[in-house]
N, C-alpha and C positions, 0 to 999 in steps of 0.2 A: 413060764408065761403067767401073767397076773390075771386072775379071774374075778368076776363080780363077787363071788362068795368070799374071796380074800379081802376085798374092799370092805365088805360088810362086817368083817371081824375087827377092823381098825377102830380105835377109840374115836378118831375124828368122825368117821361115818356114823357111829352109834350116837355120839353127842349131837351131831347135825340132824339125824333122824328124830331123836327125842325132842329137840328144840322145834322142829317143824311140826311134829305131832301136837305139841303143847300149843303152838300158835294156831293150828287148825282148830283145836278145841275152843280156844278163846274166841276165834272168829265165829265159830258155830254158835256159841252162847250169845254173842252179840246179835247175830241174826235172829235168833229165837226171841231175844228181848225186844228187838225192833218190831217183829211181827206181833208180839203180844201187845205192844203199845198201839200199833195200828188197829188191831182188833178192838181194843178198848175204845179208841176214837170212833170206829165205825158203829159200835154198839149204841152210841149216843145219837147218831144221825137220824134215825126214825123219830125220836122225840123232838129234835130240832125242826124237822119237816112238819110235824104236827103243830108246832108253835108258829108255823108260817114263814120260817126263814127260807131264803133262796139258796140255791146250790152254791152260789158265789159267797154268800154270807157264811154258810156252813164251812166251806173250804177255808175261808179267812179265819174264822173262829177256832177251827180245829187244826190249823196249820197243815192243811192238806192241799193237794192240787184239785182244781175244779174237775178235771177228768176222773180223778180217783173217786170223788163223791158221786159224780154222774154214773160211773160204772157200778158203784155199790148200789145206788138207787135202782138202776136198771136191773141188776141182779136180784134185788129184793122183790121187784114187781113181776118177775118171770117165774 
């Protein structure tokens, strides 16, 4: 009978597992980079509000959705 432990010993399984692990790491790094960019954008929002820009103007300038900017502002005021 063929067991899972036998499959894990095959070269095919080991290469596929390694490739999947590498891809997962790349995707994780990409997510972290995207979150860092988003945090940088949000760090500018209070200054833009102080300059008198509307939520819509901020969203357009920062390439964000209006809902994202509104939620950030609401979170800052609470």
